[in-house]
C-alpha positions in Angstrom: 9.4 13.5 49.1 5.7 13.2 49.6 5.1 16.9 48.6 7.3 16.3 45.5 5.2 13.2 44.6 1.9 15.0 45.1 3.1 17.9 43.0 4.2 15.6 40.1 1.0 13.6 40.4 -1.1 16.8 40.1 1.0 17.9 37.1 0.5 14.6 35.4 -3.2 14.6 36.1 -3.5 18.1 34.6 -1.4 17.0 31.5 -3.7 14.0 31.1 -6.8 16.2 31.2 -5.3 18.7 28.7 -4.2 16.0 26.2 -7.6 14.2 26.5 -9.3 17.5 25.9 -7.3 18.1 22.8 -8.0 14.6 21.4 -11.7 15.1 22.0 -11.5 18.5 20.4 -9.9 17.1 17.3 -12.6 14.3 17.1 -15.3 16.9 17.4 -13.7 19.0 14.7 -13.6 15.9 12.4 -17.3 15.3 13.2 -18.2 18.9 12.2 -16.1 18.7 9.1 -17.7 15.5 7.8 -21.2 16.9 8.6 -20.3 20.0 6.5 -18.9 17.8 3.8 -22.2 15.8 3.7 -24.1 19.1 3.3 -21.8 20.1 0.5 -22.6 16.9 -1.3 -26.3 18.0 -1.4 -27.5 15.5 1.2 -30.0 16.9 3.8 -30.3 14.1 6.3 -29.1 15.3 9.8 -31.2 12.8 11.7 -29.9 9.9 9.7 -26.3 11.0 10.3 -26.9 10.8 14.1 -28.8 7.5 13.7 -25.6 5.6 13.0 -23.8 7.1 15.9 -26.6 6.1 18.3 -26.6 2.6 16.7 -22.9 2.2 17.4 -23.3 3.4 21.0 -26.2 1.0 21.7 -24.5 -2.0 20.1 -21.0 -1.5 21.8 -22.1 -0.3 25.3 -25.4 -2.3 25.3 -23.4 -5.5 24.8 -21.2 -4.7 27.8 -24.3 -3.8 29.9 -26.0 -7.1 28.9 -22.9 -9.1 29.8 -22.9 -7.5 33.3 -26.6 -8.3 33.8 -27.0 -5.4 36.1 -30.1 -3.4 36.9 -30.4 0.2 35.7 -29.2 2.7 38.3 -31.2 5.5 36.8 -34.8 5.3 35.8 -35.4 4.7 32.0 -37.6 7.8 31.6 -34.6 10.0 32.5 -32.6 8.4 29.8 -35.5 8.8 27.4 -35.5 12.6 28.2 -31.7 12.7 27.8 -31.8 10.9 24.5 -34.6 13.1 23.1 -32.7 16.3 24.1 -29.5 15.0 22.6 -31.1 14.1 19.3 -32.6 17.5 19.0 -29.2 19.2 19.7 -27.5 17.1 17.0 -30.3 17.6 14.5 -30.2 21.4 14.9 -26.4 21.7 14.7 -26.2 19.3 11.7 -29.1 21.0 10.0 -27.3 24.4 10.4 -24.6 23.2 7.9 -27.3 23.4 5.2 -27.6 27.1 5.7 -24.3 28.4 7.3 -20.6 28.0 6.8 -18.4 25.6 8.6 -16.5 28.4 10.3 -19.7 30.1 11.6 -21.0 26.8 13.0 -17.6 26.0 14.7 -17.5 29.4 16.4 -21.1 29.6 17.4 -20.8 26.1 19.0 -19.0 28.0 21.8 -22.5 29.2 22.9 -22.5 25.9 24.8 -20.2 27.6 27.4 -22.7 30.2 28.7 -25.5 27.6 28.6 -23.4 25.2 30.6 -22.7 27.9 33.2 -26.4 28.8 33.6 -27.6 25.2 33.8 -24.9 23.9 36.2 -25.4 26.9 38.4 -29.2 26.3 38.6 -29.4 22.5 38.7 -26.0 21.3 40.0 -25.3 24.2 42.4 -21.9 24.9 40.8 -20.3 28.1 41.8 -18.2 30.2 39.5 -15.6 33.0 40.0 -16.1 36.5 38.7 -13.4 35.8 36.1 -15.3 32.9 34.7 -18.5 35.0 34.4 -16.4 37.7 32.8 -14.9 35.2 30.4 -18.3 33.9 29.4 -19.6 37.4 28.9 -16.7 38.1 26.6 -17.4 34.9 24.8 -21.0 35.9 24.0 -19.8 39.4 23.0 -17.2 37.9 20.6 -19.8 35.5 19.1 -22.0 38.5 18.4 -19.3 39.4 15.8 -20.1 36.2 13.9 -23.8 37.1 13.8 -22.9 40.6 12.5 -20.6 39.0 9.9 -23.4 36.6 8.7 -25.9 39.5 8.7 -23.7 41.0 6.0 -21.3 43.3 7.9 -18.2 42.3 6.2 -19.0 38.6 6.0 -19.8 35.5 3.9 -20.9 32.0 4.2 -24.0 29.9 3.5 -27.3 30.3 1.7 -29.2 31.5 4.7 -26.5 32.2 7.4 -28.7 33.9 10.0 -31.1 30.9 10.0 -28.1 28.6 10.3 -26.7 30.6 13.2 -30.0 30.5 15.0 -30.2 26.7 14.6 -26.7 26.4 16.0 -27.5 28.5 19.1 -30.7 26.5 19.7 -28.7 23.3 19.2 -26.1 24.3 21.7 -28.8 24.8 24.4 -29.9 21.2 23.9 -26.4 19.9 23.8 -25.6 21.8 27.0 -28.7 20.3 28.7 -27.6 16.8 27.5 -24.1 17.3 28.8 -25.1 18.5 32.2 -27.3 15.4 32.5 -24.4 13.2 31.3 -22.0 14.8 33.9 -24.4 14.0 36.7 -24.8 10.3 35.5 -21.0 9.9 34.9 -20.0 11.2 38.3 -22.8 9.7 40.3 -23.7 6.5 38.4 -22.3 4.3 35.6 -20.6 5.4 32.3 -21.4 2.3 30.3 -25.1 2.4 31.4 -25.3 6.0 30.4 -23.8 5.5 26.9 -25.8 2.3 26.2 -29.1 4.0 27.3 -28.3 7.2 25.5 -27.6 5.1 22.4 -30.7 3.1 22.7 -33.2 5.9 23.3 -31.3 8.2 20.9 -31.8 5.5 18.3 -35.5 5.1 19.0 -36.1 8.9 18.9 -34.1 9.2 15.7 -36.1 6.4 14.0 -39.4 8.1 15.0 -38.3 11.5 13.7 -36.8 10.1 10.5 -40.1 8.5 9.7 -41.9 11.8 10.1 -39.6 14.4 8.6 -36.8 12.8 6.7 -38.1 9.9 4.5 -38.5 12.0 1.4 -34.9 13.4 1.7 -33.5 9.9 2.0 -35.5 8.7 -1.0 -34.0 11.6 -3.1 -30.4 10.8 -2.2 -28.3 9.3 -5.1 -26.0 7.2 -3.0 -22.3 7.1 -4.0 -19.1 5.9 -2.5 -18.3 9.4 -1.4 -21.5 9.9 0.4 -21.3 6.5 2.2 -17.7 7.2 3.3 -18.8 10.6 4.6 -21.6 9.0 6.7 -19.1 6.4 8.0 -16.6 9.1 8.9 -19.3 11.1 10.7 -20.6 8.1 12.6 -17.1 7.0 13.7 -15.9 10.5 14.8 -19.1 11.1 16.7 -18.9 7.7 18.3 -15.4 8.4 19.5 -16.5 11.8 20.8 -19.4 10.3 22.8 -17.0 7.5 24.1 -14.2 9.9 25.2 -16.3 12.7 26.7 -17.5 10.7 29.8 -13.8 10.0 30.7 -13.1 13.7 30.4 -16.1 14.6 32.5 -15.0 12.1 35.1 -11.6 13.6 35.7 -12.2 17.3 35.1 -14.4 20.2 36.1 -17.3 20.5 33.6 -16.5 24.1 32.4 -12.8 23.2 32.0 -13.5 20.6 29.4 -15.7 23.0 27.4 -13.0 25.6 27.5 -10.6 23.0 26.1 -13.0 22.6 23.2 -12.3 26.1 22.0 -9.3 24.5 20.2 -11.9 22.9 17.9 -11.8 26.2 16.0 -8.1 25.7 15.3 -8.8 22.2 14.0 -11.6 23.4 11.8 -9.3 26.1 10.4 -6.6 23.4 9.7 -9.1 21.2 7.8 -10.2 24.1 5.7 -6.7 25.5 5.0 -5.7 22.0 3.9 -8.6 21.9 1.4 -8.1 25.6 0.5 -11.8 26.4 1.2 -11.3 28.9 3.9 -12.6 32.4 3.7 -12.2 33.9 7.1 -13.3 37.5 7.5 -12.0 40.1 10.1 -14.9 39.5 12.5 -14.2 35.8 12.5 -10.5 36.3 13.2 -11.3 38.6 16.1 -13.8 36.1 17.5 -11.2 33.3 17.3 -8.7 35.5 19.1 -11.3 36.4 21.8 -12.1 32.7 22.3 -8.5 31.8 22.7 -7.8 34.7 25.1 -10.8 33.6 27.2 -9.5 30.1 27.3 -6.2 31.3 28.7 -8.0 33.6 31.2 -10.0 30.6 32.6 -7.1 28.1 32.7 
């Protein structure tokens, strides 16, 4: 009886992690889609997009933290570093939509996986099996097909696709660093404190950078209902992503939740097929197949 209960409890826990991973994947896909839509509307304001996400995080989680009246469990300068890195990652990925296609950005986002393996291996002492290293190597090799496609070998997408691809890869490194820091804080410290401080310092860093590099872009925007709704959609979807990820990190192995995000590609494809804007080349189809095969290999 006890063994039966333990078996079912483990199965339910696995099902919970899988379902939560799929919800987070869909939210992330919605975030990427709205960011691409904002770029298509001619708006170039990646820092301002993230500003509203950090504002929501700071207001919601900060209110809870103030109500608790508890002291910070992690020094503020670590949160400042985490916020700075997170802002740069979001900026680079959102900026990439100005130059590359939605499909390329979605696929190259998987570069986060090898970065996570390297960072957790070095800083958290995580050990991986030979199959996980093999899967990550295949992931990198498959993503090379996207770069070949965007270089003109049977491909399409974006005004300056290689620049966009480079921005995505650099952005995934920052995002991986941010997520490794988040994993440590979530599993060792407090989730609400992490989200409130990430929101606060992300907000402050965004304001500073907007005042330096994005004021002219904001002044040139001809605001419309469509643009406002796109910003609202991005802020809400990104806020949900940041809110749900700590729960996923709490109950799952870090790399497992990133493998579950490979289904983001399917959500992107669904969005584009619905809008009839999809132009997927052979290299991209191969890359998607490789990513899904690697996910099955590592489950």
